[in-house]
Backbone bond lengths (Angstrom), bond angles and torsions (degrees), N, CA, C in turn:
res aa  C-N    CA-C-N  psi(-1)  N-CA   C-N-CA  omega(-1)  CA-C   N-CA-C  phi
1 M - - - 1.441 - - 1.521 111.24 -
2 A 1.283 118.77 -22.37 1.464 120.33 -178.91 1.519 110.23 -66.32
3 G 1.312 115.81 140.30 1.444 122.03 178.36 1.516 115.24 84.25
4 K 1.301 117.69 4.12 1.471 122.03 179.13 1.536 109.85 -93.09
5 E 1.314 115.41 150.57 1.471 120.85 174.58 1.523 107.63 -97.56
6 V 1.332 116.39 132.54 1.455 121.63 -179.18 1.517 109.37 -120.58
7 I 1.334 115.55 131.50 1.467 122.05 178.25 1.525 106.75 -117.21
8 F 1.331 116.88 128.06 1.461 119.87 179.76 1.524 109.59 -148.20
9 H 1.329 115.64 164.59 1.458 122.05 -179.92 1.517 110.08 -88.23
10 E 1.332 115.47 152.48 1.460 120.83 177.82 1.508 111.93 -69.91
11 K 1.326 116.41 -36.04 1.466 120.38 -176.96 1.530 108.65 -136.89
12 A 1.310 115.80 170.60 1.461 121.50 -177.69 1.528 111.27 -60.87
13 I 1.337 114.99 150.39 1.453 122.79 177.54 1.526 107.20 -104.82
14 S 1.327 116.49 139.76 1.461 121.12 174.46 1.517 107.95 -120.35
15 A 1.329 116.03 124.48 1.464 120.37 178.62 1.518 108.85 -155.07
16 H 1.327 116.48 130.49 1.464 123.45 174.07 1.527 112.99 53.62
17 G 1.316 116.87 40.78 1.461 121.21 177.96 1.515 114.17 83.90
18 W 1.304 118.66 0.32 1.453 122.43 179.16 1.518 109.76 -108.78
19 T 1.308 117.14 139.21 1.461 122.63 174.53 1.506 108.30 -131.09
20 G 1.309 117.21 132.48 1.456 120.66 179.63 1.514 111.75 176.13
21 H 1.308 114.76 -170.90 1.461 122.90 -179.42 1.520 108.79 -116.88
22 G 1.287 115.18 156.47 1.458 120.57 175.28 1.512 109.32 -149.88
23 Y 1.306 116.05 157.69 1.451 119.44 174.45 1.523 110.54 -150.20
24 I 1.335 113.53 158.11 1.461 121.40 178.43 1.527 106.88 -118.53
25 M 1.332 115.35 135.32 1.466 120.63 177.18 1.527 107.76 -120.80
26 V 1.337 116.99 127.02 1.455 122.30 -176.35 1.529 110.35 -127.21
27 D 1.311 115.97 137.87 1.449 121.60 172.85 1.541 106.37 -88.35
28 P 1.352 119.00 110.77 1.457 120.29 -175.37 1.538 113.52 -65.29
29 N 1.323 117.12 -20.87 1.470 119.45 -179.36 1.527 112.25 -77.37
30 T 1.321 116.63 -36.45 1.476 119.13 -175.79 1.524 113.02 -109.41
31 G 1.325 116.98 -19.85 1.449 120.53 -175.63 1.519 113.25 84.50
32 A 1.323 116.60 -4.96 1.470 120.87 178.61 1.516 109.09 -68.93
33 G 1.303 115.51 144.33 1.452 119.03 -179.04 1.502 113.01 -151.40
34 A 1.294 115.46 171.80 1.456 122.60 178.72 1.517 106.98 -149.47
35 Y 1.310 115.23 158.32 1.452 119.48 176.41 1.516 109.16 -130.30
36 I 1.293 116.03 153.28 1.460 122.99 176.68 1.527 107.39 -128.27
37 I 1.298 115.77 131.35 1.462 121.56 174.19 1.503 105.62 -120.88
38 E 1.322 115.49 119.71 1.457 118.60 -178.36 1.518 111.36 -90.95
39 G 1.275 114.19 167.57 1.447 118.74 175.38 1.514 113.03 95.49
40 R 1.301 114.46 179.65 1.454 122.10 -176.07 1.519 111.92 -59.87
41 G 1.299 116.40 129.30 1.449 121.49 174.71 1.512 114.03 89.63
42 N 1.312 118.59 -19.93 1.447 121.79 -178.04 1.516 112.49 45.68
43 G 1.319 115.98 35.20 1.453 120.05 177.89 1.519 113.40 83.53
44 G 1.322 118.27 2.63 1.453 120.42 -175.53 1.508 114.43 -103.07
45 F 1.315 115.85 165.83 1.449 123.68 -177.64 1.531 111.09 -97.54
46 L 1.335 118.22 -23.53 1.458 120.70 -174.41 1.523 112.59 -64.98
47 D 1.330 117.75 -34.25 1.465 118.40 178.13 1.517 111.05 -64.08
48 L 1.313 116.92 -41.16 1.460 121.24 177.49 1.521 110.40 -65.86
49 W 1.324 117.24 -44.16 1.463 121.46 -179.83 1.528 110.15 -62.20
50 S 1.339 117.53 -40.74 1.457 119.74 -176.98 1.526 112.65 -65.22
51 E 1.336 117.74 -21.44 1.457 120.17 177.03 1.517 112.18 -76.45
52 Y 1.323 117.09 -31.27 1.458 120.88 -171.89 1.528 114.46 -116.14
53 N 1.341 117.73 0.15 1.469 119.07 -173.72 1.525 113.01 -64.82
54 V 1.304 118.09 -36.32 1.466 120.23 -178.22 1.521 109.86 -67.61
55 A 1.323 117.92 -45.14 1.455 120.86 178.77 1.518 111.05 -64.94
56 F 1.328 117.34 -41.84 1.461 120.67 179.44 1.524 110.35 -63.96
57 A 1.335 117.20 -44.77 1.475 120.23 -179.67 1.525 110.35 -64.56
58 F 1.334 117.74 -37.57 1.468 118.99 178.90 1.541 111.02 -66.24
59 L 1.326 117.31 -44.21 1.466 120.24 177.34 1.526 111.36 -63.16
60 L 1.315 116.02 -37.00 1.457 120.81 177.25 1.529 110.41 -66.23
61 F 1.322 116.98 -37.74 1.472 120.76 176.15 1.521 110.51 -62.39
62 I 1.336 116.98 -47.13 1.476 120.59 -179.87 1.534 110.31 -59.44
63 A 1.360 116.04 -47.66 1.460 120.11 179.80 1.520 111.17 -62.65
64 S 1.322 118.24 -41.63 1.466 121.74 -179.78 1.520 111.47 -67.64
65 F 1.317 116.77 -39.25 1.460 121.08 178.83 1.527 110.30 -63.45
66 I 1.322 115.80 -46.06 1.463 120.19 178.61 1.537 110.45 -62.37
67 A 1.334 115.99 -41.64 1.469 119.48 179.22 1.520 111.44 -64.62
68 A 1.337 117.03 -37.90 1.468 120.19 179.74 1.521 111.04 -69.34
69 V 1.323 117.96 -42.70 1.459 122.22 -179.47 1.532 110.57 -69.19
70 A 1.315 117.27 -39.49 1.463 121.85 -176.89 1.520 112.82 -84.29
71 S 1.320 117.11 4.12 1.467 121.64 -177.88 1.529 111.68 50.78
72 A 1.333 114.33 55.52 1.462 120.41 -178.90 1.521 110.35 -63.79
73 G 1.292 116.04 162.57 1.454 121.67 -179.03 1.516 112.77 -65.40
74 A 1.316 115.00 162.98 1.460 121.15 -177.81 1.532 111.68 -60.50
75 F 1.329 117.64 -36.94 1.459 120.84 -179.15 1.527 110.91 -60.25
76 V 1.330 116.59 -45.41 1.472 121.18 -179.84 1.514 109.97 -63.64
77 I 1.318 117.32 -43.99 1.464 121.07 179.84 1.520 111.38 -62.95
78 V 1.335 117.22 -40.59 1.473 120.91 178.89 1.520 110.27 -63.69
79 I 1.325 117.72 -44.53 1.470 121.61 179.71 1.520 109.69 -63.23
80 L 1.312 117.61 -45.76 1.470 120.03 177.99 1.525 111.10 -63.86
81 G 1.326 117.10 -36.61 1.465 120.60 176.21 1.508 112.37 -62.57
82 I 1.322 116.84 -43.24 1.466 121.06 178.40 1.527 109.70 -63.35
83 L 1.325 116.95 -42.46 1.462 119.79 178.66 1.530 111.84 -64.72
84 T 1.325 117.81 -37.20 1.472 119.05 179.41 1.521 111.72 -70.74
85 V 1.334 117.76 -35.86 1.472 119.74 175.60 1.523 109.15 -64.20
86 F 1.340 117.16 -45.39 1.459 120.85 177.92 1.534 110.37 -58.47
87 T 1.332 116.22 -46.30 1.467 120.71 -179.42 1.526 110.83 -61.18
88 A 1.322 117.01 -45.02 1.472 120.29 -179.41 1.525 111.33 -63.22
89 L 1.335 117.42 -43.85 1.465 119.78 -180.00 1.521 111.90 -67.33
90 M 1.317 117.56 -39.45 1.467 120.17 175.85 1.524 110.12 -63.44
91 N 1.339 116.80 -40.69 1.465 119.47 178.92 1.515 112.18 -63.32
92 I 1.318 117.74 -36.30 1.464 120.42 177.58 1.530 109.63 -61.34
93 M 1.337 116.78 -43.25 1.471 118.88 178.39 1.523 111.34 -67.25
94 V 1.325 117.08 -39.68 1.468 120.39 178.42 1.523 110.60 -64.82
95 I 1.337 116.85 -39.72 1.459 120.79 178.04 1.518 110.27 -57.32
96 R 1.311 116.40 -48.33 1.468 119.82 -179.77 1.534 110.46 -62.00
97 L 1.320 116.68 -43.94 1.467 121.20 -178.45 1.527 111.18 -64.03
98 V 1.329 117.29 -47.03 1.464 120.89 -178.13 1.520 110.60 -63.25
99 L 1.322 117.84 -41.21 1.458 119.76 -179.12 1.522 111.50 -68.56
100 I 1.318 117.42 -38.10 1.467 120.52 177.70 1.520 110.22 -66.41
101 E 1.345 116.77 -45.87 1.466 120.32 -178.04 1.521 112.22 -63.51
102 N 1.327 117.91 -27.47 1.460 120.89 -179.60 1.522 112.91 -94.92
103 G 1.342 117.23 3.95 1.447 121.02 176.56 1.517 114.65 74.96
104 C 1.316 117.51 24.06 1.470 121.09 179.28 1.522 109.70 -74.36
105 P 1.337 117.24 150.35 1.459 118.84 175.32 1.518 110.87 -62.91
106 Q 1.312 117.54 146.45 1.466 121.52 -176.98 1.511 112.49 -61.41
107 D 1.320 118.89 -32.54 1.455 119.91 -179.78 1.536 111.88 -73.50
108 G 1.303 118.18 -11.35 1.464 121.69 179.29 1.518 113.56 -73.47
109 S 1.318 116.53 -14.65 1.469 118.90 -176.74 1.516 112.52 -83.55
110 S 1.316 118.09 -10.38 1.467 119.34 -171.76 1.532 113.34 -62.60
111 F 1.326 118.95 -40.46 1.463 121.03 -179.26 1.517 111.26 -61.29
112 F 1.334 117.22 -49.76 1.454 121.09 -178.24 1.530 111.40 -69.70
113 E 1.320 116.76 -36.63 1.462 119.62 176.78 1.524 110.81 -66.64
114 D 1.320 116.77 -39.05 1.467 120.26 177.37 1.519 110.55 -61.77
115 M 1.338 116.91 -37.85 1.461 119.55 176.31 1.527 110.37 -63.41
116 G 1.325 116.75 -38.90 1.458 121.22 178.49 1.523 111.77 -64.03
117 W 1.337 117.01 -44.92 1.476 120.47 178.81 1.516 110.84 -67.36
118 L 1.326 118.21 -35.78 1.466 120.99 175.58 1.527 109.88 -63.37
119 A 1.324 117.09 -37.70 1.455 120.98 177.12 1.519 111.12 -62.42
120 V 1.345 117.41 -38.34 1.466 120.92 177.58 1.527 109.63 -62.42
121 V 1.329 116.93 -46.31 1.461 121.29 -178.57 1.530 110.59 -64.44
122 L 1.337 116.72 -44.07 1.463 120.13 -179.34 1.529 111.95 -60.54
123 S 1.320 116.43 -36.22 1.453 119.56 -176.70 1.527 112.05 -65.56
124 L 1.318 117.85 -14.74 1.462 122.17 -179.62 1.529 112.11 -91.51
125 L 1.333 117.20 -1.03 1.466 121.11 -173.81 1.522 114.95 -98.32
126 G 1.300 119.02 17.13 1.447 120.76 177.40 1.519 112.54 100.07
127 P 1.339 116.99 -170.17 1.461 121.49 -173.45 1.531 114.29 -57.25
128 G 1.307 118.08 -46.93 1.467 120.45 179.53 1.520 111.46 -65.10
129 G 1.329 116.00 -36.36 1.471 120.51 178.10 1.508 111.90 -66.89
130 V 1.334 116.03 -37.07 1.480 120.27 178.64 1.514 109.06 -63.54
131 A 1.325 117.59 -44.81 1.463 120.70 178.39 1.526 110.75 -63.30
132 G 1.338 116.78 -42.85 1.473 120.45 177.88 1.508 111.85 -63.46
133 S 1.317 116.36 -39.92 1.456 121.50 179.02 1.521 111.01 -63.03
134 A 1.318 117.14 -44.87 1.466 120.90 179.35 1.518 110.62 -63.48
135 F 1.336 116.83 -39.85 1.470 119.75 178.81 1.527 110.78 -66.69
136 L 1.323 116.99 -40.69 1.465 120.07 178.13 1.516 111.15 -65.01
137 S 1.328 117.87 -38.20 1.464 120.83 175.37 1.520 110.96 -63.14
138 F 1.321 115.85 -39.61 1.462 121.17 177.15 1.533 110.11 -60.86
139 L 1.330 116.84 -46.13 1.475 120.26 -179.48 1.523 112.48 -66.94
140 S 1.326 116.93 -45.92 1.467 119.37 -176.63 1.528 111.43 -68.24
141 G 1.339 117.00 -39.04 1.467 120.01 179.54 1.507 112.05 -64.04
142 G 1.323 116.95 -43.13 1.473 120.23 179.04 1.512 112.11 -74.59
143 G 1.335 116.30 -35.63 1.468 120.24 -176.60 1.510 113.34 -67.67
144 V 1.327 116.79 -40.74 1.459 119.19 -177.18 1.513 111.88 -67.44
145 T 1.319 117.14 -35.98 1.461 120.25 179.96 1.525 110.51 -63.24
146 G 1.316 116.12 -43.18 1.467 119.77 178.46 1.505 112.60 -69.85
147 A 1.319 117.26 -39.56 1.464 121.40 -177.00 1.528 112.35 -72.56
148 A 1.329 117.23 -36.92 1.467 121.12 -175.56 1.511 113.29 -64.52
149 V 1.321 117.25 -30.42 1.464 120.60 179.72 1.515 111.09 -60.31
150 G 1.341 116.96 -30.67 1.463 121.80 178.78 1.514 113.24 -63.88
151 C 1.316 118.47 -23.82 1.455 121.44 -179.74 1.524 112.46 -70.11
152 R 1.315 116.99 -23.12 1.470 120.62 -179.31 1.508 112.40 -64.72
153 S 1.328 117.55 -26.25 1.457 120.36 -175.93 1.529 113.06 -82.35
154 F 1.330 117.25 -9.36 1.474 119.45 -179.08 1.488 112.11 -88.21
């Protein structure tokens, strides 16, 4: 740390619902640097997504199921399909993050990640697949959170 230049704020910053401190540390000889953002989320979106992904996936499942049963138009099915692919891909990233943060072995993520990839494939199979994909995202998102806590005891 000696010889580095550090830039920081005098007081906490508030932006977009986040409040905290941050600083940048630069090595003047090489130009290499790093930044630290303290507080909830560390500047990332995955922490926020991991709080609401299960509820979002469940609501998406209900909407997709209703659309499939009611024979909704192609536009609605395409929009729901795009949302389920997004949800499944976000859940895959959250799964990896939650398992790493809880100290789980890296090979332990394969089951939940496979569920996420299956959800992506299902969402491409039409109205019933979209509903199945949303339900699978709901299960995998909720399941990994409960299962990952068990890794802390090892």
